[in-house]
Structure formats: structure tokens, C-alpha cells
C-alpha positions as CSV (number, residue, x, y, z in Angstrom):
1,M,108.2,148.9,32.8
2,T,108.5,151.1,30.0
3,I,105.5,153.6,29.2
4,K,104.7,153.2,25.2
5,R,102.1,155.8,24.8
6,M,99.7,158.0,26.1
7,G,96.0,156.9,26.5
8,I,92.4,158.1,25.6
9,N,92.4,159.4,29.2
10,G,95.6,160.7,29.4
11,E,97.5,157.8,30.9
12,G,100.5,156.2,30.3
13,V,100.0,152.7,28.3
14,G,102.5,150.2,29.1
15,Y,102.8,146.0,29.3
16,F,104.0,144.0,32.2
17,K,103.7,140.2,31.4
18,R,102.2,141.0,27.5
19,Q,99.0,142.7,29.7
20,V,98.6,146.2,29.2
21,V,98.8,148.9,32.5
22,F,97.2,152.1,32.1
23,V,99.3,154.4,34.7
24,P,97.6,158.1,35.4
25,G,100.7,160.3,35.2
26,A,103.2,158.5,33.2
27,L,104.6,159.7,30.2
28,P,105.6,158.0,26.9
29,G,109.3,156.8,26.8
30,E,109.2,157.3,30.4
31,E,111.3,154.0,32.8
32,V,108.6,153.6,36.0
33,V,108.3,151.4,38.6
34,V,104.4,150.4,39.0
35,E,102.3,149.3,41.8
36,A,99.1,147.6,40.7
37,V,96.3,149.3,42.0
38,K,93.3,147.0,40.4
39,V,94.1,143.4,37.7
40,H,91.3,142.8,35.3
41,P,91.1,139.8,33.5
42,K,92.7,142.3,30.1
43,F,94.4,144.9,31.7
44,T,95.8,146.3,35.0
45,E,95.3,149.9,37.0
46,G,98.5,151.0,38.1
47,R,100.0,153.8,40.1
48,I,103.4,155.1,40.0
49,K,105.4,154.4,42.8
50,K,108.8,156.1,41.4
51,I,110.3,157.0,38.0
52,R,113.7,155.6,37.0
53,K,114.1,157.5,33.6
54,K,111.9,160.8,33.6
55,S,110.7,162.1,29.7
56,E,112.1,165.1,29.1
57,H,108.6,166.6,28.2
58,R,107.4,166.2,31.6
59,I,106.9,169.8,34.1
60,A,105.6,170.4,37.3
61,P,101.9,171.1,37.6
62,P,101.1,174.6,38.5
63,C,98.0,173.7,40.1
64,P,97.8,173.0,44.2
65,V,95.2,170.3,43.7
66,Y,96.1,168.5,40.7
67,D,96.7,165.5,41.5
68,Q,93.4,165.3,43.7
69,C,90.9,167.1,41.6
70,G,90.8,165.6,38.7
71,G,89.5,168.1,36.3
72,C,92.8,168.5,34.3
73,Q,95.0,165.6,33.5
74,L,97.6,166.8,31.2
75,Q,99.5,169.4,33.3
76,H,102.7,167.6,33.6
77,V,103.3,167.8,30.0
78,T,104.8,170.5,28.3
79,Y,102.0,171.8,26.2
80,S,103.8,171.2,22.9
81,Q,103.5,167.6,23.6
82,Q,100.1,167.8,24.8
83,L,98.9,168.8,21.1
84,A,101.2,166.2,19.7
85,A,100.0,163.5,22.2
86,K,95.9,164.8,20.9
87,R,97.0,164.1,17.2
88,D,97.9,160.4,18.5
89,I,95.2,159.7,20.5
90,L,93.1,160.4,17.7
91,I,94.8,158.0,15.3
92,Q,94.8,155.3,17.9
93,S,91.0,155.6,17.4
94,L,91.0,155.3,14.4
95,E,93.4,152.6,14.3
96,R,91.2,150.7,16.5
97,Y,87.5,151.5,15.6
98,T,88.2,151.5,11.8
99,K,89.4,149.7,8.7
100,I,90.7,152.5,6.7
101,P,95.0,152.6,6.7
102,V,95.5,155.6,8.8
103,E,98.4,156.1,7.2
104,T,96.6,157.2,4.2
105,L,94.7,159.6,5.8
106,D,95.0,163.3,6.5
107,I,95.4,164.3,10.0
108,R,96.3,167.9,10.5
109,E,98.2,168.9,13.3
110,T,96.3,169.8,16.5
111,I,95.6,173.5,16.5
112,G,96.4,175.0,19.8
113,M,96.1,178.1,22.4
114,D,98.8,181.2,22.4
115,D,98.0,180.6,26.2
116,P,96.4,177.3,27.1
117,W,94.9,179.0,30.7
118,H,92.2,180.6,31.9
119,Y,90.3,179.7,29.1
120,R,86.8,178.3,30.5
121,N,83.6,180.7,30.3
122,K,81.9,178.0,32.4
123,S,82.0,176.2,35.6
124,Q,79.7,173.5,36.9
125,F,80.9,173.1,40.7
126,Q,79.3,171.0,43.3
127,V,78.8,172.3,46.6
128,G,79.5,170.8,50.2
129,Q,80.9,171.6,53.6
130,Q,83.8,171.5,55.6
131,D,84.5,172.3,58.7
132,G,81.2,174.2,59.2
133,M,82.2,176.1,55.7
134,V,80.7,176.1,52.1
135,I,83.0,174.5,50.0
136,A,82.7,173.8,46.0
137,G,84.6,172.0,43.5
138,L,85.0,168.8,42.2
139,Y,84.8,165.4,43.1
140,S,88.5,163.4,43.4
141,L,89.1,161.4,40.2
142,N,86.8,158.0,41.0
143,S,85.6,159.1,44.3
144,H,82.9,161.4,46.2
145,K,85.4,162.9,47.7
146,L,84.8,166.9,47.1
147,I,87.8,168.8,46.6
148,D,87.3,172.5,47.1
149,I,88.8,174.8,44.6
150,P,88.5,178.5,45.1
151,D,91.1,179.6,42.5
152,C,90.8,177.1,39.1
153,I,93.6,178.2,36.6
154,V,91.9,176.7,33.6
155,Q,88.7,179.1,34.4
156,Q,88.1,182.9,33.6
157,P,89.4,184.5,37.0
158,A,85.8,186.3,36.9
159,L,83.9,183.0,37.2
160,N,86.6,182.2,40.4
161,E,85.5,185.5,42.0
162,V,81.5,185.2,41.5
163,L,81.8,181.6,42.6
164,N,83.9,182.5,46.0
165,K,81.3,185.3,46.8
166,V,78.3,183.1,46.1
167,K,79.9,180.2,48.7
168,L,80.0,183.2,51.2
169,I,76.4,184.4,50.1
170,L,75.0,180.7,51.2
171,Q,77.3,180.6,54.0
172,D,75.8,184.2,55.7
173,F,72.3,183.3,55.0
174,H,72.6,179.6,56.5
175,I,71.4,177.9,53.4
176,P,71.3,174.3,53.8
177,I,74.2,172.2,51.3
178,Y,72.8,169.3,50.4
179,D,74.2,165.7,51.6
180,E,74.1,163.4,49.1
181,K,75.1,160.2,51.3
182,K,71.7,161.2,53.6
183,N,69.9,163.2,50.2
184,K,68.9,165.8,52.6
185,G,69.8,169.8,52.0
186,V,69.0,172.2,49.4
187,V,72.1,173.5,47.1
188,K,73.8,170.9,45.3
189,T,75.6,172.5,42.6
190,I,76.6,176.7,41.3
191,V,76.8,176.7,37.2
192,T,78.5,180.0,36.7
193,R,78.8,181.1,33.2
194,V,80.6,184.4,31.4
195,G,80.2,186.1,28.1
196,I,83.9,186.8,27.3
197,A,83.5,188.9,25.1
198,T,80.5,191.2,27.1
199,G,81.4,190.5,30.8
200,D,77.8,189.6,31.4
201,I,77.7,186.2,33.5
202,Q,74.7,184.5,34.6
203,V,74.5,182.2,38.1
204,V,72.3,179.3,38.1
205,I,71.8,177.8,41.8
206,V,71.0,173.8,40.7
207,T,68.9,172.5,44.4
208,A,67.7,169.4,45.3
209,T,64.0,170.8,46.6
210,H,61.6,172.7,44.9
211,E,61.9,175.5,47.1
212,L,65.1,178.0,47.6
213,P,65.0,179.4,51.3
214,K,65.6,183.1,51.2
215,K,66.0,183.1,47.3
216,E,65.1,187.0,47.0
217,L,67.5,187.8,49.7
218,I,70.1,185.6,47.7
219,A,69.5,187.0,44.5
220,E,69.6,190.8,45.9
221,E,73.4,190.0,47.3
222,I,75.0,188.6,44.5
223,Q,73.7,191.5,42.8
224,K,74.6,193.9,45.1
225,R,77.9,192.5,45.3
226,L,78.7,191.3,41.7
227,P,77.0,193.9,39.3
228,N,78.4,191.8,36.4
229,V,76.1,189.1,37.5
230,K,72.7,190.0,34.6
231,S,71.3,186.6,34.6
232,I,70.1,184.8,38.2
233,I,68.3,181.5,37.7
234,H,67.1,178.9,39.8
235,N,67.1,175.0,38.9
236,I,65.6,172.4,40.2
237,N,66.8,168.8,40.0
238,P,65.4,166.5,42.7
239,K,66.8,163.6,41.1
240,K,69.9,161.5,42.3
241,T,71.6,161.6,38.7
242,S,75.1,162.9,37.3
243,L,73.4,165.5,35.3
244,I,73.4,168.8,36.5
245,F,70.5,170.4,35.4
246,G,66.9,169.3,36.2
247,D,64.0,170.2,33.8
248,K,62.7,173.2,35.4
249,S,64.3,176.5,35.9
250,L,63.1,180.2,37.5
251,P,64.8,183.3,36.7
252,L,65.1,184.6,39.9
253,A,66.6,188.2,39.0
254,G,67.8,190.0,35.9
255,S,67.3,188.5,32.5
256,E,66.9,184.8,31.3
257,T,69.6,184.9,29.0
258,I,73.0,187.0,28.8
259,E,74.7,187.9,25.8
260,E,78.2,186.6,24.2
261,R,79.9,187.5,20.9
262,L,81.9,185.3,18.6
263,G,83.4,187.6,16.1
264,E,80.4,189.7,14.9
265,H,77.8,187.3,15.6
266,K,76.2,187.7,19.0
267,Y,74.1,184.8,20.6
268,S,71.9,184.8,23.8
269,L,72.4,181.8,26.0
270,S,69.8,180.9,28.7
271,A,71.2,178.4,31.5
272,R,71.0,175.0,29.9
273,A,71.9,176.1,26.5
274,F,74.8,174.5,25.1
275,F,78.1,176.7,24.2
276,Q,81.5,175.9,23.5
277,L,83.9,176.8,26.8
278,N,86.4,177.9,24.9
279,P,85.2,181.2,22.7
280,E,89.0,181.6,21.7
281,Q,89.3,178.1,20.0
282,T,85.9,178.3,19.5
283,V,86.3,180.8,16.8
284,K,89.1,178.7,15.2
285,L,86.9,175.5,15.5
286,Y,84.3,177.1,13.7
287,N,86.1,178.5,10.7
288,E,87.5,175.0,10.4
289,V,83.5,173.9,9.7
290,K,83.5,177.1,7.1
291,K,86.2,175.7,5.3
292,A,85.2,172.1,5.2
293,A,81.6,173.1,4.3
294,Q,82.8,174.7,1.3
295,L,79.1,176.8,0.8
296,T,78.9,178.4,-2.6
297,G,75.4,180.4,-1.5
298,K,73.2,178.2,-3.1
299,E,73.6,174.9,-0.4
300,K,70.9,173.5,1.5
301,V,72.6,173.1,5.4
302,V,71.5,170.8,8.1
303,D,73.1,171.9,11.4
304,A,72.1,168.4,13.7
305,Y,72.3,168.6,17.6
306,C,72.5,172.6,16.4
307,G,72.3,173.9,20.4
308,S,71.6,177.7,20.0
309,G,72.8,177.7,16.7
310,T,76.0,178.7,17.1
311,I,77.8,176.2,14.1
312,G,75.1,176.9,11.0
313,L,74.8,180.6,12.1
314,W,78.7,181.2,11.7
315,I,78.9,179.6,8.1
316,G,75.1,180.7,7.8
317,E,76.0,183.6,5.6
318,G,77.1,180.9,2.8
319,A,74.6,179.0,2.6
320,A,70.9,178.8,0.9
321,E,69.1,177.9,3.9
322,I,70.2,176.4,7.6
323,R,68.0,173.8,8.8
324,G,68.8,172.6,12.5
325,M,67.3,170.8,15.4
326,D,68.1,169.7,19.1
327,V,66.2,168.2,21.4
328,I,66.6,170.9,24.2
329,E,63.5,173.5,23.9
330,E,65.6,176.3,25.2
331,S,68.4,175.9,22.8
332,I,66.0,175.9,19.7
333,K,64.3,179.1,21.3
334,D,67.6,180.9,21.7
335,A,69.0,179.8,18.0
336,R,65.7,181.2,16.5
337,E,66.3,184.2,18.7
338,N,70.2,184.0,16.9
339,A,69.2,183.8,13.7
340,K,66.6,186.8,14.2
341,A,69.0,188.8,15.0
342,L,71.9,187.8,12.6
343,K,69.1,188.2,9.9
344,I,70.2,184.7,8.7
345,K,67.4,182.3,7.0
346,A,66.9,179.3,9.5
347,V,64.9,176.8,10.3
348,Y,64.9,175.2,13.8
349,E,62.8,172.1,15.3
350,V,62.7,171.1,18.8
351,G,63.5,167.2,18.1
352,T,66.1,164.7,16.3
353,A,67.9,164.7,12.7
354,E,66.5,161.7,12.8
355,Q,62.7,162.8,13.2
356,W,62.9,166.0,10.5
357,L,65.4,164.8,7.9
358,P,63.4,162.0,6.6
359,K,60.1,164.5,7.0
360,W,61.8,167.3,4.9
361,L,63.2,164.9,2.2
362,K,59.0,164.0,1.8
363,E,58.4,167.3,1.4
364,G,61.2,167.7,-1.5
365,W,64.2,169.3,0.7
366,K,67.2,167.4,0.9
367,P,70.2,169.0,2.3
368,D,73.9,169.0,0.5
369,V,75.7,169.5,3.8
370,V,75.1,168.1,7.0
371,I,77.0,168.9,9.7
372,V,76.7,167.1,12.8
373,D,78.4,168.2,16.5
374,P,77.0,165.2,18.6
375,P,77.7,164.6,22.6
376,R,80.6,162.6,23.5
377,T,78.0,159.3,22.8
378,G,78.3,160.0,19.2
379,C,75.7,160.5,16.5
380,D,72.8,158.4,17.0
381,Q,72.5,155.2,15.2
382,K,69.2,156.1,13.3
383,L,70.5,159.4,12.5
384,L,73.6,157.6,10.9
385,D,71.1,155.2,8.8
386,T,69.5,158.3,7.8
387,I,72.6,159.6,6.7
388,K,73.3,156.3,4.6
389,K,70.0,157.3,2.7
390,V,70.0,160.8,2.3
391,K,73.5,160.9,1.2
392,P,74.6,164.5,1.0
393,E,77.1,165.5,-0.5
394,R,79.7,166.2,2.3
395,F,79.2,165.4,5.6
396,V,80.9,167.3,8.5
397,Y,81.8,166.3,11.5
398,V,83.0,167.9,14.7
399,S,83.6,165.8,17.4
400,C,84.2,165.7,21.3
401,N,85.3,162.0,21.7
402,P,87.7,160.3,19.1
403,S,86.1,156.9,19.9
404,T,82.9,157.6,18.8
405,L,84.4,159.7,15.6
406,A,85.9,156.8,14.4
407,K,82.9,154.3,15.4
408,D,80.8,156.3,13.1
409,I,83.2,157.4,10.4
410,N,84.0,153.5,10.1
411,Q,80.1,153.0,9.3
412,L,80.2,155.8,7.1
413,S,82.8,154.6,4.8
414,H,81.4,152.4,2.5
415,F,79.4,156.0,1.1
416,Y,82.2,158.4,2.5
417,N,85.8,159.1,1.6
418,I,87.3,161.0,4.6
419,D,89.0,163.9,3.0
420,Y,90.9,165.1,6.1
421,I,90.6,165.6,10.4
422,Q,91.7,168.3,11.8
423,P,92.3,168.0,15.6
424,V,91.7,171.5,17.9
425,D,92.8,171.5,21.5
426,M,89.8,173.3,22.9
427,F,90.2,171.8,26.7
428,P,94.5,172.7,27.1
429,Q,95.5,170.5,30.0
430,T,93.0,167.7,29.4
431,A,92.4,164.6,27.6
432,H,89.6,165.8,25.6
433,V,90.3,166.1,22.0
434,E,88.2,167.8,19.4
435,S,88.2,167.7,15.7
436,C,86.4,168.4,12.6
437,A,86.2,165.8,10.1
438,L,85.4,166.6,6.4
439,L,83.6,163.0,4.7
440,V,83.1,163.6,0.8
441,R,80.3,161.4,-0.7
442,K,81.9,158.6,-3.2
443,D,81.1,159.1,-6.7
444,Q,77.4,156.9,-7.5
């Protein structure tokens, strides 16, 4: 079969007897012999047996575990073509989930990176054991086979060094590693984060138990072997869940936060606080938000799903007032500290936008601009209903999932015109597409 396009997960999409076939690793324009792996009523999952005609954009992936790990999907594609494919994935989502003629929309070229490697400032690696040794990495695609990744080429090199040394410390102290099948053991995950501008590093050890054996010795040894580690946290997550963090975090050594800088802005980051994973591209994305918001100093701005306040505070100098909200209490604490440090007039509350917006409206406070940066599931339905009632002049949607962006835009299209959508490549070598969409209220 011939591959027609790239799917939302980076797989090749072709047709066999009019049925859709998804083929990981295949590229548009390639002629491939495919083996059916799983046949569903409406589509088939396939695997490449042979490439008869190769794409000019195909390259050899540099990562030795690329075909096993599942963390990246596009290392076999030239970078310029990755950027083109991401714009196309966005267009496909709009065609599928909206009734808006896509040819009438201003969908811009994807903003890429000069060097699309070693960019991630955070790693969340599951911990396991192999031949008596402590390993850490990611589960292989669609399985629970843990792939050891001692040197991830999309992560900051400092994080690889920290991870390898923390693994050795756990090994040296004979700390029991959690076994998911037996539901026994202690350490589940090692989370590391680096402030790229500051060099500060945070290590979070996530356990299935309330106690971490020899925790003082572990913290002492981490500080001795890794002087850049400024914060060591013990997070407790006894639940069998795909979520990394549990609700309880206990400081083991150093401060509870590390500092990061973007441009002139400083941010304090606690263990569970959301912060973009690619600081270089984050600056580009936030500048796109600033352009879209078009602030003149008079506007009241809402920053929904605000995390530690990064987006609102980035554009905050141009606003009369910023108000933000998030359901994670630690993030709001960080946001308040960050606003104070930047001397920006801002109000941050724990909760959802659909809770706070109607309340503020009743008090006579109405936003001119609403900025959202929701999770992959998109905006909550109650928030979209609230936006339809509040009708801010401009609605700036920062999205990490083209499908939910398109679905949400479709709901708002009766009230708003889509001015433009700007894709930004936050995660080179993966199929993820971040974008900034500007919606402008239609004349009432």
C-alpha cells in the first residue's frame, strides 16, 4: 500500500480495500508491504515488513532504543519535514472536528528549533530491576516492558547524569524497587527537573509506601555526588494508577522549590508544579500568546489552568490586572510567589475557571481577554459554557492536542472568528503539536 498522510500519533496512514490502516514508522509517499497486527471493525493496525519505495525525508534515527522505547515517534524523519507534518496534523484535526472550511483559515508554518535535541528540562522515569541492577526508563509502546534509558538524547545531559547516579545510590543502599505485578517494593519513579538558566536541579523519589528506607542517607549521598541538586523531595503514591505523583510530598533536603528563568522572569517551581518542558520554545510560544493578547495596559486578563502563573505573568506587564486559577494548590502558591517577585498585580485562586469567572462577574469584574492552556483533554465543558456567557473580546487558546483544540473551537465558532493558529514545535522528534489560536469575538 501507499502511505497517504501522517496520523496524529506520528504513524503512517494508508488504505487497503477502502479500510484505514495505521502503520507506525511509515512515511507519506512511501510504498510499503504491511503485515496486519490487529484488525478492528473500522481500521487496522499494521507493521512494516518491507519498504519498497522510501521517502526522501526518511533518515536513520540516532537513538539506539528508538524502536523500543516509544517516547519519540519521529526520529526517522528529517526535522524540516517534522515541522511540515505537525502543521498538517493540525489541519487534519480542524477538517475532522469543525465545520469551518480550513482553506479560509490562517494556519501558519510551525515554529521550530535551531537544535532539536537535548531540550527536555524534566524526566519522569519508571524504576525497575534487570539482572539484579536498578534500571530506569520508559515502558515500551503498548506494553509494560521497561526499557532502560541511561542516555536519552532529547533530555538535558545534566538530567541523564543525575538519573544514573540516583539509580546507583538506590542500588548501593539496597532500596527495594517497586514491582507492579507483585504490588511489592518501595521506589516507583525518579522525577528530575533542571532550571536551564540557573542550573538548579530537583530530584523527586516517588514511592508506593509511606516510608522511604534510609532516606537521610539517600539525600546525603545525592547531595555529595551531585552538588547541583538543590531540592530533594519524597512523594508518596500508593495507588495503582498511571499518574506519577501522589498527593503527599515531603522535603528530604534542600529547598522545596528550584528556580528557573525565562528572559527577565524568575519562577519558583515545586515538585508538582506544571512548567513547560522546553524552555527555548516556551519563550517563543509565550511571545506568540503576547502577540495574540494584544494588551494595551487597560485589559483585565484571566489566565485559566494557570499552573505556576507562567503565561499570565509573561504578558502581565501589559495588563491592567491578571487573575488566574488552577486546581493544584502548590501551583497557586508558586504563582502568588512568582507574581510577588515580578511585582505584577495578579490574583491567583485555587479552583476552576467555571467556579471563579461567574463569581467575579457577579462582583462586576469582567475579563477582556481569557487565556487557556488546558490539559490534553481540552477545556472543561463548563468552562466553554462560561466563556459563551462571559464573551471576552479575545480568547487565546494554547493547546497541546490538535483534536481537542478543534472540538473546542468548533463549539465557540458561533461566537468567535478564528483569527489565526500558530503551531509551535515544543517536542521535536515526537508527534506532539503545540499551538496558539487567537479567537476574536464576533460583532454583537
